[in-house]
C-alpha positions as CSV (number, residue, x, y, z in Angstrom):
1,X,88.8,125.8,100.1
2,X,85.8,128.1,99.6
3,X,82.7,126.9,97.9
4,X,83.2,129.4,95.1
5,X,86.3,127.6,94.0
6,X,84.8,124.1,93.9
7,X,83.4,124.5,90.3
8,X,86.9,125.5,89.0
9,X,88.5,122.6,90.9
10,X,86.1,120.2,89.3
11,X,86.7,121.7,85.8
12,X,90.5,121.3,86.3
13,X,90.1,117.7,87.5
14,X,88.2,116.8,84.3
15,X,90.5,118.7,81.9
16,X,91.9,115.4,80.5
17,X,88.6,114.1,79.2
18,X,88.1,113.6,75.5
19,X,86.0,116.2,73.6
20,X,82.4,115.3,73.9
21,X,83.0,112.6,76.5
22,X,80.0,112.0,78.7
23,X,80.4,113.3,82.3
24,X,77.0,111.9,83.1
25,X,78.3,108.4,82.2
26,X,81.3,108.8,84.4
27,X,79.0,109.8,87.2
28,X,76.9,106.7,86.7
29,X,80.0,104.6,86.8
30,X,80.9,106.4,90.1
31,X,84.2,107.6,88.6
32,X,83.0,111.2,89.0
33,X,81.0,112.4,92.0
34,X,77.6,114.1,91.5
35,X,79.2,117.5,91.7
36,X,81.7,116.6,89.0
37,X,84.8,116.0,91.2
38,X,87.3,113.2,91.2
39,X,89.0,111.6,94.2
40,X,92.6,110.3,94.0
41,X,91.6,106.7,93.3
42,X,89.1,107.7,90.6
43,X,91.6,110.0,89.0
44,X,94.1,107.1,88.7
45,X,91.4,104.8,87.4
46,X,90.2,107.3,84.8
47,X,93.7,108.2,83.6
48,X,94.6,104.6,83.2
49,X,91.5,103.7,81.2
50,X,91.7,106.9,79.0
51,X,95.3,106.2,78.3
52,X,94.5,102.6,77.3
53,X,91.8,103.9,74.9
54,X,94.3,106.3,73.4
55,X,96.8,103.4,72.9
56,X,94.1,101.2,71.3
57,X,92.9,103.9,69.0
58,X,95.4,103.3,66.1
59,X,94.6,99.6,66.1
60,X,90.8,100.3,66.1
61,X,91.2,102.8,63.3
62,X,92.9,100.1,61.2
63,X,90.2,97.6,62.0
64,X,87.5,100.2,61.0
65,X,89.3,100.8,57.7
66,X,88.7,97.1,56.9
67,X,85.1,96.7,58.3
68,X,82.4,98.9,59.7
69,X,81.2,95.9,61.9
70,X,84.1,95.8,64.3
71,X,83.4,93.6,67.4
72,X,85.3,94.1,70.6
73,X,85.2,91.7,73.5
74,X,86.2,93.1,76.9
75,X,87.1,90.1,79.1
76,X,87.0,90.0,82.9
77,X,85.1,93.3,82.5
78,X,84.2,93.9,86.1
79,X,82.0,97.0,86.2
80,X,82.8,97.5,82.5
81,X,84.6,100.8,82.9
82,X,86.7,100.2,79.8
83,X,83.8,98.9,77.7
84,X,81.6,101.9,78.5
85,X,84.3,104.4,77.9
86,X,85.3,102.8,74.6
87,X,81.7,102.8,73.5
88,X,81.1,106.4,74.5
89,X,84.3,107.7,72.8
90,X,84.5,105.5,69.7
91,X,81.8,102.9,69.1
92,X,78.7,105.1,69.7
93,X,79.5,106.9,66.3
94,X,80.0,103.5,64.5
95,X,76.5,102.2,63.8
96,X,77.6,98.7,62.8
97,X,80.1,98.1,65.6
98,X,79.6,96.4,68.9
99,X,81.2,96.0,72.4
100,X,80.7,92.7,74.3
101,X,81.6,92.6,78.0
102,X,82.2,89.3,79.7
103,X,82.4,88.9,83.4
104,X,81.9,85.9,85.8
105,X,80.1,87.9,88.5
106,X,76.4,88.0,87.3
107,X,75.3,90.9,89.5
108,X,78.0,93.2,87.9
109,X,76.8,92.3,84.5
110,X,73.1,93.0,85.4
111,X,74.1,96.4,86.8
112,X,76.1,97.2,83.7
113,X,73.3,96.0,81.4
114,X,70.9,98.4,83.1
115,X,73.3,101.3,82.7
116,X,73.8,100.5,79.1
117,X,70.1,100.5,78.5
118,X,69.7,103.9,80.4
119,X,72.6,105.3,78.3
120,X,71.1,104.2,75.0
121,X,74.2,102.0,74.3
122,X,72.1,99.5,72.3
123,X,75.1,97.8,70.7
124,X,76.8,97.0,74.0
125,X,75.9,93.5,75.3
126,X,76.9,91.6,78.4
127,X,77.6,87.9,79.0
128,X,77.9,86.4,82.4
129,X,80.5,83.6,82.5
130,X,84.1,82.6,83.0
131,X,86.5,83.7,80.2
132,X,87.7,80.2,79.6
133,X,84.2,78.8,79.1
134,X,82.5,81.5,77.1
135,X,82.3,81.0,73.3
136,X,80.7,83.7,71.1
137,X,79.2,83.3,67.7
138,X,81.3,84.7,64.9
139,X,84.7,86.4,64.8
140,X,85.9,88.9,67.4
141,X,88.2,91.6,66.0
142,X,89.7,92.9,69.2
143,X,90.1,91.4,72.7
144,X,90.9,93.5,75.8
145,X,91.5,92.3,79.3
146,X,92.3,94.9,81.9
147,X,93.7,93.5,85.2
148,X,92.4,89.9,84.6
149,X,93.9,88.2,87.6
150,X,96.4,85.3,87.6
151,X,95.5,82.8,84.8
152,X,92.5,84.8,83.6
153,X,94.9,86.6,81.3
154,X,95.9,83.3,79.8
155,X,92.2,82.5,79.4
156,X,91.9,85.8,77.5
157,X,94.7,84.8,75.2
158,X,93.1,81.5,74.4
159,X,89.7,83.3,73.9
160,X,91.4,85.6,71.4
161,X,92.9,82.6,69.5
162,X,89.6,80.7,69.5
163,X,87.8,83.8,68.0
164,X,90.6,84.7,65.6
165,X,91.0,88.2,67.1
166,X,93.2,90.5,65.1
167,X,94.2,92.6,68.1
168,X,94.8,91.6,71.7
169,X,95.4,94.1,74.5
170,X,96.3,92.7,77.9
171,X,97.1,94.4,81.2
172,X,98.0,91.4,83.4
173,X,97.5,91.3,87.2
174,X,98.7,89.3,90.1
175,X,100.3,86.3,88.3
176,X,100.7,83.6,90.9
177,X,100.8,80.3,88.9
178,X,104.5,80.3,88.1
179,X,105.3,81.7,91.6
180,X,103.6,78.7,93.2
181,X,105.6,76.3,90.9
182,X,109.0,78.0,91.7
183,X,108.3,77.7,95.4
184,X,109.2,74.0,95.2
185,X,112.3,74.5,93.1
186,X,114.9,75.1,95.9
187,X,117.5,72.8,94.3
188,X,117.5,74.4,90.9
189,X,120.9,75.9,90.1
190,X,119.2,79.3,89.6
191,X,117.1,79.1,92.7
192,X,118.7,82.3,94.1
193,X,116.6,84.2,91.6
194,X,113.5,83.3,93.4
195,X,114.6,82.2,96.9
196,X,113.0,85.2,98.7
197,X,109.2,85.5,98.4
198,X,109.1,89.1,97.2
199,X,111.7,88.4,94.5
200,X,110.0,85.2,93.6
201,X,106.7,87.1,92.9
202,X,108.4,89.7,90.8
203,X,110.5,87.1,88.9
204,X,107.5,84.9,88.3
205,X,105.4,87.8,87.1
206,X,108.0,88.9,84.6
207,X,108.6,85.4,83.4
208,X,104.9,84.8,82.9
209,X,104.6,87.9,80.8
210,X,107.6,87.0,78.7
211,X,106.1,83.6,78.0
212,X,102.7,85.2,77.1
213,X,104.3,87.6,74.7
214,X,106.3,84.8,73.0
215,X,103.3,82.6,72.8
216,X,101.3,85.3,71.0
217,X,104.3,85.8,68.6
218,X,104.4,82.0,68.0
219,X,100.7,82.3,67.0
220,X,101.5,85.0,64.4
221,X,101.1,88.2,66.4
222,X,103.4,91.2,66.3
223,X,103.8,92.0,70.0
224,X,104.7,95.2,71.8
225,X,105.3,95.1,75.6
226,X,105.3,98.5,77.2
227,X,104.3,100.5,80.3
228,X,100.7,101.5,80.3
229,X,100.9,104.4,82.8
230,X,103.4,105.5,85.4
231,X,103.8,103.6,88.7
232,X,102.1,106.5,90.5
233,X,98.9,105.4,88.9
234,X,99.1,101.7,89.1
235,X,101.7,99.1,90.2
236,X,100.2,96.7,87.6
237,X,100.9,98.7,84.5
238,X,102.5,96.3,81.9
239,X,100.7,96.4,78.6
240,X,101.0,93.5,76.1
241,X,99.6,94.8,72.8
242,X,99.5,92.2,70.0
243,X,98.3,92.5,66.4
244,X,98.1,89.5,64.2
245,X,99.9,89.5,60.9
246,X,100.2,85.7,60.1
247,X,98.8,82.4,61.3
248,X,102.0,81.3,63.0
249,X,105.7,82.2,63.5
250,X,108.1,79.3,63.5
251,X,111.0,81.3,64.8
252,X,109.1,82.5,67.8
253,X,107.8,79.0,68.4
254,X,111.3,77.7,68.4
255,X,112.5,80.4,70.8
256,X,109.6,79.6,73.2
257,X,110.3,75.9,73.2
258,X,114.0,76.6,73.9
259,X,113.1,78.9,76.8
260,X,110.7,76.5,78.3
261,X,113.2,73.7,78.2
262,X,115.5,75.7,80.5
263,X,112.8,76.7,83.0
264,X,111.8,74.9,86.2
265,X,108.2,76.1,85.8
266,X,105.7,75.9,83.0
267,X,102.4,77.8,82.9
268,X,99.3,75.9,81.8
269,X,99.1,78.2,78.8
270,X,102.0,76.4,77.2
271,X,101.5,73.0,78.8
272,X,101.2,71.4,75.3
273,X,104.4,72.8,74.0
274,X,107.0,70.0,73.4
275,X,110.2,69.8,75.3
276,X,113.3,71.1,73.5
């Protein structure tokens, strides 16, 4: 392709950005190249994050109707793509609101903190630590965890409960805990469901997310489980979106106990639930 067509190509690639979205920020995050282009991997990443922001927008709008000082915690933040884009698109115009990114890898948090300072994102803070060990002062209104691996998603759920979060948005990734437990259950009458490793991984992944959704419902959340983006953009695309309406739900708790009583595996998330 000739050089004269490169600017148009770059413009076409960025046509899905929100009005006023900072291209310079996307360049600093290495999502967009210096000349304003996107490679295939970056395009998938950007589409996924922007779609998640769009999905979260109604819940955020409801939170902002109740308080101007909305606090969002992004857990297992990595390079903080989601946190930066949420701040750029929504939180920058809300002078009392804040985004807190939590990530165990200290160097990633240091780099993100430097970028936030250079970008003037003064209400975006960074905490280096494991999700299961970090405790923040005060209430957190929304918790997000994008591709928190294995039991880190469960840590995010417990974090949300500890901090009384109204909204929880999870995109789980590589759930291995239940799969490991099923590996030793070759005599169970339903073992054909997980006998082959590839089917065991998929069965365990689905079962884990079913338990997570029911656990959130038992704790008073209204839960919606849906596809985040198409499989062409990510194979890990299940979104669990939960909004709390009450302190607990006895019916959901009973259904979860009944389900666990029939299973040969039990995630640590529900280790304290009684047998049916």
